[in-house]
mmCIF file of the C-alpha atoms, coordinates in Angstrom:
data_MODEL
# 
_entry.id   MODEL 
# 
loop_
_atom_site.group_PDB 
_atom_site.id 
_atom_site.type_symbol 
_atom_site.label_atom_id 
_atom_site.label_alt_id 
_atom_site.label_comp_id 
_atom_site.label_asym_id 
_atom_site.label_entity_id 
_atom_site.label_seq_id 
_atom_site.pdbx_PDB_ins_code 
_atom_site.Cartn_x 
_atom_site.Cartn_y 
_atom_site.Cartn_z 
_atom_site.occupancy 
_atom_site.B_iso_or_equiv 
_atom_site.pdbx_formal_charge 
_atom_site.auth_seq_id 
_atom_site.auth_comp_id 
_atom_site.auth_asym_id 
_atom_site.auth_atom_id 
_atom_site.pdbx_PDB_model_num 
ATOM 1   C CA . UNK A 1 1   ? 0.000   0.000   0.000  1.00 0.00 ? 1   UNK A CA 1 
ATOM 2   C CA . UNK A 1 2   ? 1.790   3.113   -1.211 1.00 0.00 ? 2   UNK A CA 1 
ATOM 3   C CA . UNK A 1 3   ? -0.110  5.671   0.795  1.00 0.00 ? 3   UNK A CA 1 
ATOM 4   C CA . UNK A 1 4   ? -0.029  3.863   4.159  1.00 0.00 ? 4   UNK A CA 1 
ATOM 5   C CA . UNK A 1 5   ? -0.113  6.051   7.243  1.00 0.00 ? 5   UNK A CA 1 
ATOM 6   C CA . UNK A 1 6   ? 2.101   5.298   10.242 1.00 0.00 ? 6   UNK A CA 1 
ATOM 7   C CA . UNK A 1 7   ? 0.967   4.951   13.820 1.00 0.00 ? 7   UNK A CA 1 
ATOM 8   C CA . UNK A 1 8   ? 1.533   7.837   16.225 1.00 0.00 ? 8   UNK A CA 1 
ATOM 9   C CA . UNK A 1 9   ? 4.448   6.060   17.905 1.00 0.00 ? 9   UNK A CA 1 
ATOM 10  C CA . UNK A 1 10  ? 6.485   3.140   16.616 1.00 0.00 ? 10  UNK A CA 1 
ATOM 11  C CA . UNK A 1 11  ? 4.987   -0.152  17.736 1.00 0.00 ? 11  UNK A CA 1 
ATOM 12  C CA . UNK A 1 12  ? 6.934   -2.504  19.960 1.00 0.00 ? 12  UNK A CA 1 
ATOM 13  C CA . UNK A 1 13  ? 7.935   -5.779  18.388 1.00 0.00 ? 13  UNK A CA 1 
ATOM 14  C CA . UNK A 1 14  ? 4.771   -7.808  17.898 1.00 0.00 ? 14  UNK A CA 1 
ATOM 15  C CA . UNK A 1 15  ? 4.548   -11.526 18.525 1.00 0.00 ? 15  UNK A CA 1 
ATOM 16  C CA . UNK A 1 16  ? 2.608   -13.749 16.122 1.00 0.00 ? 16  UNK A CA 1 
ATOM 17  C CA . UNK A 1 17  ? -0.115  -13.845 18.801 1.00 0.00 ? 17  UNK A CA 1 
ATOM 18  C CA . UNK A 1 18  ? -0.219  -10.034 18.883 1.00 0.00 ? 18  UNK A CA 1 
ATOM 19  C CA . UNK A 1 19  ? -0.533  -9.894  15.113 1.00 0.00 ? 19  UNK A CA 1 
ATOM 20  C CA . UNK A 1 20  ? -3.284  -12.518 15.142 1.00 0.00 ? 20  UNK A CA 1 
ATOM 21  C CA . UNK A 1 21  ? -5.213  -10.545 17.751 1.00 0.00 ? 21  UNK A CA 1 
ATOM 22  C CA . UNK A 1 22  ? -4.856  -7.289  15.787 1.00 0.00 ? 22  UNK A CA 1 
ATOM 23  C CA . UNK A 1 23  ? -5.937  -8.906  12.511 1.00 0.00 ? 23  UNK A CA 1 
ATOM 24  C CA . UNK A 1 24  ? -9.015  -10.400 14.257 1.00 0.00 ? 24  UNK A CA 1 
ATOM 25  C CA . UNK A 1 25  ? -10.077 -7.368  16.292 1.00 0.00 ? 25  UNK A CA 1 
ATOM 26  C CA . UNK A 1 26  ? -9.064  -4.399  14.095 1.00 0.00 ? 26  UNK A CA 1 
ATOM 27  C CA . UNK A 1 27  ? -9.824  -3.620  10.480 1.00 0.00 ? 27  UNK A CA 1 
ATOM 28  C CA . UNK A 1 28  ? -8.134  -2.143  7.424  1.00 0.00 ? 28  UNK A CA 1 
ATOM 29  C CA . UNK A 1 29  ? -9.616  1.200   6.428  1.00 0.00 ? 29  UNK A CA 1 
ATOM 30  C CA . UNK A 1 30  ? -10.865 -0.278  3.147  1.00 0.00 ? 30  UNK A CA 1 
ATOM 31  C CA . UNK A 1 31  ? -13.017 -2.756  5.094  1.00 0.00 ? 31  UNK A CA 1 
ATOM 32  C CA . UNK A 1 32  ? -14.420 -0.019  7.332  1.00 0.00 ? 32  UNK A CA 1 
ATOM 33  C CA . UNK A 1 33  ? -15.304 2.031   4.246  1.00 0.00 ? 33  UNK A CA 1 
ATOM 34  C CA . UNK A 1 34  ? -17.496 -0.657  2.672  1.00 0.00 ? 34  UNK A CA 1 
ATOM 35  C CA . UNK A 1 35  ? -20.938 0.864   2.226  1.00 0.00 ? 35  UNK A CA 1 
ATOM 36  C CA . UNK A 1 36  ? -19.749 4.395   3.024  1.00 0.00 ? 36  UNK A CA 1 
ATOM 37  C CA . UNK A 1 37  ? -20.085 7.267   0.590  1.00 0.00 ? 37  UNK A CA 1 
ATOM 38  C CA . UNK A 1 38  ? -16.378 8.073   0.523  1.00 0.00 ? 38  UNK A CA 1 
ATOM 39  C CA . UNK A 1 39  ? -13.438 5.914   -0.479 1.00 0.00 ? 39  UNK A CA 1 
ATOM 40  C CA . UNK A 1 40  ? -10.569 5.027   1.879  1.00 0.00 ? 40  UNK A CA 1 
ATOM 41  C CA . UNK A 1 41  ? -8.235  7.398   0.008  1.00 0.00 ? 41  UNK A CA 1 
ATOM 42  C CA . UNK A 1 42  ? -10.497 10.333  0.901  1.00 0.00 ? 42  UNK A CA 1 
ATOM 43  C CA . UNK A 1 43  ? -10.427 9.323   4.566  1.00 0.00 ? 43  UNK A CA 1 
ATOM 44  C CA . UNK A 1 44  ? -6.639  8.983   4.432  1.00 0.00 ? 44  UNK A CA 1 
ATOM 45  C CA . UNK A 1 45  ? -6.487  12.599  3.285  1.00 0.00 ? 45  UNK A CA 1 
ATOM 46  C CA . UNK A 1 46  ? -8.577  13.543  6.329  1.00 0.00 ? 46  UNK A CA 1 
ATOM 47  C CA . UNK A 1 47  ? -6.297  11.505  8.569  1.00 0.00 ? 47  UNK A CA 1 
ATOM 48  C CA . UNK A 1 48  ? -3.233  13.252  7.168  1.00 0.00 ? 48  UNK A CA 1 
ATOM 49  C CA . UNK A 1 49  ? -4.859  16.648  7.706  1.00 0.00 ? 49  UNK A CA 1 
ATOM 50  C CA . UNK A 1 50  ? -5.653  15.687  11.338 1.00 0.00 ? 50  UNK A CA 1 
ATOM 51  C CA . UNK A 1 51  ? -9.402  15.566  10.824 1.00 0.00 ? 51  UNK A CA 1 
ATOM 52  C CA . UNK A 1 52  ? -9.550  11.867  11.775 1.00 0.00 ? 52  UNK A CA 1 
ATOM 53  C CA . UNK A 1 53  ? -7.427  9.647   14.066 1.00 0.00 ? 53  UNK A CA 1 
ATOM 54  C CA . UNK A 1 54  ? -4.307  7.804   12.968 1.00 0.00 ? 54  UNK A CA 1 
ATOM 55  C CA . UNK A 1 55  ? -4.385  4.010   12.722 1.00 0.00 ? 55  UNK A CA 1 
ATOM 56  C CA . UNK A 1 56  ? -4.031  2.128   15.965 1.00 0.00 ? 56  UNK A CA 1 
ATOM 57  C CA . UNK A 1 57  ? -1.714  -0.455  14.411 1.00 0.00 ? 57  UNK A CA 1 
ATOM 58  C CA . UNK A 1 58  ? 0.196   -0.980  11.169 1.00 0.00 ? 58  UNK A CA 1 
ATOM 59  C CA . UNK A 1 59  ? 1.356   -4.462  10.165 1.00 0.00 ? 59  UNK A CA 1 
ATOM 60  C CA . UNK A 1 60  ? 3.123   -5.105  6.873  1.00 0.00 ? 60  UNK A CA 1 
ATOM 61  C CA . UNK A 1 61  ? 2.105   -1.627  5.649  1.00 0.00 ? 61  UNK A CA 1 
ATOM 62  C CA . UNK A 1 62  ? -1.574  -2.359  6.345  1.00 0.00 ? 62  UNK A CA 1 
ATOM 63  C CA . UNK A 1 63  ? -3.250  0.116   8.700  1.00 0.00 ? 63  UNK A CA 1 
ATOM 64  C CA . UNK A 1 64  ? -5.585  -1.321  11.321 1.00 0.00 ? 64  UNK A CA 1 
ATOM 65  C CA . UNK A 1 65  ? -8.349  0.707   12.962 1.00 0.00 ? 65  UNK A CA 1 
ATOM 66  C CA . UNK A 1 66  ? -10.900 -0.098  15.694 1.00 0.00 ? 66  UNK A CA 1 
ATOM 67  C CA . UNK A 1 67  ? -14.231 -1.438  14.482 1.00 0.00 ? 67  UNK A CA 1 
ATOM 68  C CA . UNK A 1 68  ? -16.006 1.700   15.734 1.00 0.00 ? 68  UNK A CA 1 
ATOM 69  C CA . UNK A 1 69  ? -13.565 4.078   14.020 1.00 0.00 ? 69  UNK A CA 1 
ATOM 70  C CA . UNK A 1 70  ? -16.335 6.172   12.468 1.00 0.00 ? 70  UNK A CA 1 
ATOM 71  C CA . UNK A 1 71  ? -18.678 6.137   15.493 1.00 0.00 ? 71  UNK A CA 1 
ATOM 72  C CA . UNK A 1 72  ? -17.658 9.499   16.919 1.00 0.00 ? 72  UNK A CA 1 
ATOM 73  C CA . UNK A 1 73  ? -16.997 11.273  13.589 1.00 0.00 ? 73  UNK A CA 1 
ATOM 74  C CA . UNK A 1 74  ? -20.377 10.100  12.265 1.00 0.00 ? 74  UNK A CA 1 
ATOM 75  C CA . UNK A 1 75  ? -22.093 11.465  15.380 1.00 0.00 ? 75  UNK A CA 1 
ATOM 76  C CA . UNK A 1 76  ? -20.859 14.996  14.685 1.00 0.00 ? 76  UNK A CA 1 
ATOM 77  C CA . UNK A 1 77  ? -23.423 17.035  12.799 1.00 0.00 ? 77  UNK A CA 1 
ATOM 78  C CA . UNK A 1 78  ? -22.581 17.726  9.188  1.00 0.00 ? 78  UNK A CA 1 
ATOM 79  C CA . UNK A 1 79  ? -20.716 21.006  8.858  1.00 0.00 ? 79  UNK A CA 1 
ATOM 80  C CA . UNK A 1 80  ? -19.775 21.029  12.545 1.00 0.00 ? 80  UNK A CA 1 
ATOM 81  C CA . UNK A 1 81  ? -16.223 21.144  13.824 1.00 0.00 ? 81  UNK A CA 1 
ATOM 82  C CA . UNK A 1 82  ? -15.190 17.729  15.144 1.00 0.00 ? 82  UNK A CA 1 
ATOM 83  C CA . UNK A 1 83  ? -12.729 19.170  17.653 1.00 0.00 ? 83  UNK A CA 1 
ATOM 84  C CA . UNK A 1 84  ? -15.375 21.475  19.134 1.00 0.00 ? 84  UNK A CA 1 
ATOM 85  C CA . UNK A 1 85  ? -17.837 18.569  19.302 1.00 0.00 ? 85  UNK A CA 1 
ATOM 86  C CA . UNK A 1 86  ? -15.214 16.441  21.074 1.00 0.00 ? 86  UNK A CA 1 
ATOM 87  C CA . UNK A 1 87  ? -14.412 19.199  23.573 1.00 0.00 ? 87  UNK A CA 1 
ATOM 88  C CA . UNK A 1 88  ? -18.096 19.838  24.309 1.00 0.00 ? 88  UNK A CA 1 
ATOM 89  C CA . UNK A 1 89  ? -18.900 16.162  24.839 1.00 0.00 ? 89  UNK A CA 1 
ATOM 90  C CA . UNK A 1 90  ? -15.814 15.596  26.970 1.00 0.00 ? 90  UNK A CA 1 
ATOM 91  C CA . UNK A 1 91  ? -16.697 18.574  29.178 1.00 0.00 ? 91  UNK A CA 1 
ATOM 92  C CA . UNK A 1 92  ? -20.341 17.435  29.416 1.00 0.00 ? 92  UNK A CA 1 
ATOM 93  C CA . UNK A 1 93  ? -19.428 13.948  30.665 1.00 0.00 ? 93  UNK A CA 1 
ATOM 94  C CA . UNK A 1 94  ? -16.831 15.428  33.038 1.00 0.00 ? 94  UNK A CA 1 
ATOM 95  C CA . UNK A 1 95  ? -19.468 17.748  34.491 1.00 0.00 ? 95  UNK A CA 1 
ATOM 96  C CA . UNK A 1 96  ? -21.759 14.752  35.050 1.00 0.00 ? 96  UNK A CA 1 
ATOM 97  C CA . UNK A 1 97  ? -19.032 13.407  37.363 1.00 0.00 ? 97  UNK A CA 1 
ATOM 98  C CA . UNK A 1 98  ? -18.474 16.790  39.034 1.00 0.00 ? 98  UNK A CA 1 
ATOM 99  C CA . UNK A 1 99  ? -15.163 17.252  37.255 1.00 0.00 ? 99  UNK A CA 1 
ATOM 100 C CA . UNK A 1 100 ? -14.058 20.366  35.377 1.00 0.00 ? 100 UNK A CA 1 
ATOM 101 C CA . UNK A 1 101 ? -10.896 19.579  33.431 1.00 0.00 ? 101 UNK A CA 1 
ATOM 102 C CA . UNK A 1 102 ? -8.774  22.480  32.249 1.00 0.00 ? 102 UNK A CA 1 
ATOM 103 C CA . UNK A 1 103 ? -8.791  23.512  28.611 1.00 0.00 ? 103 UNK A CA 1 
ATOM 104 C CA . UNK A 1 104 ? -5.250  22.161  28.381 1.00 0.00 ? 104 UNK A CA 1 
ATOM 105 C CA . UNK A 1 105 ? -6.337  18.704  29.608 1.00 0.00 ? 105 UNK A CA 1 
ATOM 106 C CA . UNK A 1 106 ? -9.303  18.558  27.234 1.00 0.00 ? 106 UNK A CA 1 
ATOM 107 C CA . UNK A 1 107 ? -7.096  19.594  24.307 1.00 0.00 ? 107 UNK A CA 1 
ATOM 108 C CA . UNK A 1 108 ? -4.561  16.913  25.295 1.00 0.00 ? 108 UNK A CA 1 
ATOM 109 C CA . UNK A 1 109 ? -7.322  14.320  25.276 1.00 0.00 ? 109 UNK A CA 1 
ATOM 110 C CA . UNK A 1 110 ? -8.374  15.418  21.799 1.00 0.00 ? 110 UNK A CA 1 
ATOM 111 C CA . UNK A 1 111 ? -4.765  15.053  20.645 1.00 0.00 ? 111 UNK A CA 1 
ATOM 112 C CA . UNK A 1 112 ? -4.775  11.604  22.246 1.00 0.00 ? 112 UNK A CA 1 
ATOM 113 C CA . UNK A 1 113 ? -7.928  10.778  20.300 1.00 0.00 ? 113 UNK A CA 1 
ATOM 114 C CA . UNK A 1 114 ? -6.280  11.870  17.032 1.00 0.00 ? 114 UNK A CA 1 
ATOM 115 C CA . UNK A 1 115 ? -3.209  9.745   17.851 1.00 0.00 ? 115 UNK A CA 1 
ATOM 116 C CA . UNK A 1 116 ? -5.313  6.595   17.387 1.00 0.00 ? 116 UNK A CA 1 
ATOM 117 C CA . UNK A 1 117 ? -3.840  5.158   20.565 1.00 0.00 ? 117 UNK A CA 1 
ATOM 118 C CA . UNK A 1 118 ? -7.158  5.014   22.428 1.00 0.00 ? 118 UNK A CA 1 
ATOM 119 C CA . UNK A 1 119 ? -8.075  2.178   20.081 1.00 0.00 ? 119 UNK A CA 1 
ATOM 120 C CA . UNK A 1 120 ? -5.561  0.046   21.996 1.00 0.00 ? 120 UNK A CA 1 
ATOM 121 C CA . UNK A 1 121 ? -7.301  0.298   25.363 1.00 0.00 ? 121 UNK A CA 1 
ATOM 122 C CA . UNK A 1 122 ? -10.936 1.222   24.668 1.00 0.00 ? 122 UNK A CA 1 
ATOM 123 C CA . UNK A 1 123 ? -13.539 -1.015  23.061 1.00 0.00 ? 123 UNK A CA 1 
ATOM 124 C CA . UNK A 1 124 ? -15.522 2.091   22.086 1.00 0.00 ? 124 UNK A CA 1 
ATOM 125 C CA . UNK A 1 125 ? -13.591 5.271   21.303 1.00 0.00 ? 125 UNK A CA 1 
ATOM 126 C CA . UNK A 1 126 ? -15.684 8.349   22.099 1.00 0.00 ? 126 UNK A CA 1 
ATOM 127 C CA . UNK A 1 127 ? -15.114 11.482  24.194 1.00 0.00 ? 127 UNK A CA 1 
ATOM 128 C CA . UNK A 1 128 ? -17.215 9.884   26.921 1.00 0.00 ? 128 UNK A CA 1 
ATOM 129 C CA . UNK A 1 129 ? -15.229 6.648   27.149 1.00 0.00 ? 129 UNK A CA 1 
ATOM 130 C CA . UNK A 1 130 ? -11.955 8.560   26.975 1.00 0.00 ? 130 UNK A CA 1 
ATOM 131 C CA . UNK A 1 131 ? -13.031 10.655  29.970 1.00 0.00 ? 131 UNK A CA 1 
ATOM 132 C CA . UNK A 1 132 ? -14.334 7.638   31.885 1.00 0.00 ? 132 UNK A CA 1 
ATOM 133 C CA . UNK A 1 133 ? -11.092 5.720   31.375 1.00 0.00 ? 133 UNK A CA 1 
ATOM 134 C CA . UNK A 1 134 ? -9.100  8.574   32.887 1.00 0.00 ? 134 UNK A CA 1 
ATOM 135 C CA . UNK A 1 135 ? -11.634 9.044   35.670 1.00 0.00 ? 135 UNK A CA 1 
ATOM 136 C CA . UNK A 1 136 ? -11.579 5.381   36.689 1.00 0.00 ? 136 UNK A CA 1 
ATOM 137 C CA . UNK A 1 137 ? -7.783  5.092   36.462 1.00 0.00 ? 137 UNK A CA 1 
ATOM 138 C CA . UNK A 1 138 ? -7.440  8.153   38.726 1.00 0.00 ? 138 UNK A CA 1 
ATOM 139 C CA . UNK A 1 139 ? -9.780  6.532   41.266 1.00 0.00 ? 139 UNK A CA 1 
ATOM 140 C CA . UNK A 1 140 ? -7.841  3.264   41.152 1.00 0.00 ? 140 UNK A CA 1 
ATOM 141 C CA . UNK A 1 141 ? -4.592  5.191   41.667 1.00 0.00 ? 141 UNK A CA 1 
ATOM 142 C CA . UNK A 1 142 ? -6.134  6.882   44.723 1.00 0.00 ? 142 UNK A CA 1 
ATOM 143 C CA . UNK A 1 143 ? -7.072  3.511   46.180 1.00 0.00 ? 143 UNK A CA 1 
ATOM 144 C CA . UNK A 1 144 ? -3.523  2.228   45.731 1.00 0.00 ? 144 UNK A CA 1 
ATOM 145 C CA . UNK A 1 145 ? -2.102  5.329   47.394 1.00 0.00 ? 145 UNK A CA 1 
ATOM 146 C CA . UNK A 1 146 ? -4.091  4.653   50.555 1.00 0.00 ? 146 UNK A CA 1 
ATOM 147 C CA . UNK A 1 147 ? -4.682  0.896   50.701 1.00 0.00 ? 147 UNK A CA 1 
ATOM 148 C CA . UNK A 1 148 ? -6.929  -0.644  53.320 1.00 0.00 ? 148 UNK A CA 1 
ATOM 149 C CA . UNK A 1 149 ? -5.809  -4.285  53.475 1.00 0.00 ? 149 UNK A CA 1 
ATOM 150 C CA . UNK A 1 150 ? -8.766  -5.394  55.581 1.00 0.00 ? 150 UNK A CA 1 
ATOM 151 C CA . UNK A 1 151 ? -11.297 -3.687  53.315 1.00 0.00 ? 151 UNK A CA 1 
# 
């Protein structure tokens, strides 16, 4: 594939088991584009211009994306700015948990979304699940900081 896009960071060496898992659970962009109005090459242009996330994995020059790759982008109203939609939804879910992340944090999370790396650890990649992952990890960290062995 001549126009393959790299992952955000180089991948560690993958075992055959890793590669098997990725090939089973993630999909080439061409497969995700079946039945869509645009061709994969058009989406690659959007990826390169930072309008869509990078691939989560690349194996043998084939990009692999989460099955729900288009879930969040498709939920953004036509003509709307995806970054603004992400920021608004992230802030809305944070507020539901009495959190008010700084603009810097929310922008960092959007950059994380564009990196494609959330596809590694989230089954569904949306602003809401990105917030909830961070929220839960922070709570787990707090519990480890002050363990109660008898609890």
